[in-house]
C-alpha positions in Angstrom: -2.4 -13.3 3.7 -2.0 -10.0 6.0 -3.4 -7.1 5.7 -1.6 -3.2 5.5 -2.7 0.8 6.0 -0.4 2.8 4.8 0.6 6.0 5.0 0.0 7.9 1.3 -0.5 11.3 0.9 -2.3 12.1 -2.2 -1.1 15.1 -2.7 1.6 17.0 -2.2 5.7 15.9 -3.2 4.8 12.1 -2.4 2.0 12.0 -4.3 3.7 10.6 -7.1 4.1 7.5 -5.1 1.2 5.8 -6.4 1.1 5.0 -10.1 -2.4 3.6 -11.9 -0.9 0.9 -14.2 -4.5 0.6 -16.0 -8.3 0.8 -15.4 -8.6 0.2 -11.9 -4.7 -1.5 -11.0 -2.7 0.2 -8.9 1.0 0.9 -7.7 1.9 2.1 -4.8 6.0 2.9 -4.6 8.8 2.1 -2.6 7.6 0.6 0.2 9.7 -1.1 2.9 9.1 -4.2 3.8 10.7 -7.6 3.8 11.0 -10.7 1.9 9.0 -12.4 3.5 5.7 -9.9 5.3 6.4 -9.2 1.3 5.3 -12.3 0.4 2.7 -12.7 2.8 0.9 -9.3 1.9 -0.2 -11.2 -1.3 -3.8 -11.7 -1.5 -4.8 -9.7 1.0 -5.6 -5.4 0.8 -4.2 -2.5 0.7 -5.4 0.1 2.6 -4.2 4.1 1.6 -4.1 6.9 4.6 -3.9 10.7 4.8 -3.0 9.9 8.7 -3.5 6.8 10.8 -6.2 8.9 12.9 -8.5 8.3 9.2 -10.4 6.0 7.4 -8.4 5.0 4.2 -10.0 7.4 1.2 -8.9 4.2 -1.4 -7.7 0.7 -1.7 -7.6 -2.9 -3.2 -7.3 -6.0 -3.2 -3.2 -6.3 -3.5 -2.4 -8.8 -6.9 2.1 -9.5 -6.2 4.4 -7.2 -4.3 7.8 -6.7 -6.7 11.1 -5.2 -5.5 11.3 -1.3 -6.4 11.4 -0.6 -9.4 14.4 2.3 -9.1 17.2 0.6 -8.7 18.6 3.2 -6.0 15.9 1.8 -3.9 17.4 -2.0 -2.6 15.2 -3.1 0.1 11.6 -1.1 -1.2 8.9 -2.6 -2.5 5.8 -1.8 -5.1 2.6 -3.1 -3.7 0.6 -3.6 -7.3 -2.9 -4.1 -7.1 -6.7 -3.5 -7.6 -8.9 -0.9 -6.6 -12.4 -2.2 -5.3 -14.9 0.4 -3.6 -15.3 -1.8 -0.2 -11.5 -0.3 0.9 -12.6 3.4 1.4 -13.4 4.5 4.4 -12.1 1.2 6.9 -10.5 1.7 9.8 -7.3 0.5 10.5 -7.6 -2.5 13.0 -3.7 -3.1 13.1 -0.5 -1.2 15.7 1.0 1.8 12.8 4.6 1.9 12.8 5.9 5.0 11.5 3.7 4.8 8.5 2.0 1.4 8.6 0.6 -1.5 10.1 0.5 -5.0 9.0 -2.9 -7.0 10.0 
């Protein structure tokens, strides 16, 4: 299993890409991932960051990674996770691509 850090703005036009499912369960939507990478994330941790050089402001344990529910977003995946306090204030330990780092 792998971990992933994502640039995920808490405000602005893309802030609605993080949706609360119920209680401590969330969905982060529309990430470009290969099928293989998506599967490798299950059981790992997700960390949400405002910027690459900032610590995470939110995150949790990845429970599932599923194809996006929006048919116009083929090839994109939604990350389902349970929020964990220990996933806040964490520096990314991987090398950043444009908006994500997998480690």
